[in-house]
C-alpha positions as CSV (number, residue, x, y, z in Angstrom):
1,M,1.2,3.3,-10.9
2,S,2.1,-0.1,-12.4
3,E,4.5,-0.7,-9.5
4,V,1.7,-0.2,-7.1
5,Y,-0.5,-2.7,-8.8
6,K,2.4,-5.2,-9.0
7,A,3.0,-4.7,-5.3
8,L,-0.7,-5.3,-4.5
9,S,-0.9,-8.4,-6.7
10,D,0.9,-10.6,-4.2
11,P,-1.0,-12.0,-1.2
12,T,2.0,-11.8,1.1
13,R,2.5,-8.1,0.4
14,R,-1.2,-7.5,0.9
15,H,-1.0,-9.2,4.3
16,I,2.0,-7.0,5.2
17,L,0.0,-3.9,4.3
18,E,-3.0,-5.2,6.4
19,M,-0.7,-5.5,9.4
20,L,0.8,-2.0,8.8
21,R,-2.7,-0.6,8.5
22,R,-3.1,-1.5,12.2
23,S,0.3,0.0,13.4
24,E,3.8,0.6,12.3
25,M,6.1,-2.4,12.7
26,S,9.8,-3.3,12.7
27,A,11.1,-5.7,10.1
28,G,11.5,-8.2,12.9
29,D,7.8,-7.8,14.0
30,I,6.7,-8.4,10.4
31,A,9.0,-11.4,10.0
32,A,7.4,-13.0,13.1
33,Q,4.0,-12.9,11.5
34,V,4.8,-13.5,7.9
35,H,6.2,-17.0,7.5
36,V,8.7,-16.6,4.6
37,S,12.5,-16.7,4.6
38,K,14.3,-13.5,5.5
39,P,15.5,-12.9,1.9
40,T,12.0,-13.4,0.6
41,L,10.6,-11.0,3.2
42,S,13.3,-8.5,2.3
43,G,12.3,-8.8,-1.4
44,H,8.6,-8.2,-0.5
45,L,9.5,-5.1,1.6
46,N,11.7,-3.8,-1.3
47,V,8.8,-4.1,-3.7
48,L,6.5,-2.2,-1.3
49,K,9.1,0.5,-0.8
50,A,9.6,0.8,-4.6
51,A,5.9,1.3,-5.0
52,E,6.0,3.8,-2.2
53,L,3.2,1.9,-0.3
54,V,5.4,1.9,2.8
55,D,7.5,4.5,4.5
56,V,10.6,3.4,6.3
57,T,12.4,5.2,9.1
58,R,15.5,4.0,11.0
59,H,15.6,4.0,14.8
60,G,19.2,3.0,15.6
61,T,19.7,-0.3,13.9
62,T,15.9,-1.0,13.6
63,L,13.9,-0.2,10.5
64,I,10.3,0.8,11.2
65,Y,7.7,0.4,8.4
66,R,4.4,2.2,8.2
67,L,1.7,2.2,5.6
68,N,1.7,5.2,3.1
69,T,-2.1,5.6,2.8
70,S,-1.9,8.4,0.2
71,V,-0.4,6.1,-2.4
72,L,-2.9,3.4,-1.6
73,E,-5.8,5.8,-1.9
74,E,-4.5,7.1,-5.2
75,A,-4.4,3.6,-6.6
76,I,-7.9,2.8,-5.4
77,F,-9.3,6.0,-6.9
78,A,-7.5,5.4,-10.2
79,L,-9.1,1.9,-10.3
80,M,-12.5,3.3,-9.4
81,S,-12.2,5.9,-12.1
82,A,-11.0,3.4,-14.7
83,F,-13.9,1.1,-14.1
84,K,-16.4,4.0,-13.6
85,I,-17.2,2.8,-10.1
86,G,-19.3,5.3,-8.2
87,A,-19.6,7.4,-11.4
88,P,-22.7,9.5,-11.6
89,T,-24.5,9.5,-14.9
90,G,-22.5,11.5,-17.3
91,G,-19.2,9.8,-16.3
92,H,-17.7,12.4,-14.0
93,A,-16.2,9.9,-11.6
94,V,-12.9,11.7,-11.2
95,K,-14.6,14.9,-10.1
96,E,-16.8,13.0,-7.6
97,I,-13.7,11.2,-6.3
98,N,-11.7,14.4,-5.9
99,R,-14.7,16.0,-4.1
100,A,-14.9,13.1,-1.8
101,T,-11.2,13.2,-0.9
102,E,-11.4,17.0,-0.1
103,K,-13.9,16.3,2.8
């Protein structure tokens, strides 16, 4: 989980995730909207892949990135549980979160 939090700590990576939330994108499409050097962008994408926040598929010579929402949801729920956000009295936040995700 620490890799996920590390990945989310950078504003450029959060921006990339916001873009991928709207639709899957090629590395070139991401590069056109994120104004960093290609090696820096590659580093950001590698961190996101290592944290499993993005899935990558190859179409010919093009890499297509898409948001892996299940890992992001897991990180959010873990934070909510750790800080007792949304916890009913008695501290059963994890049960409440699990019940909410089953719907």
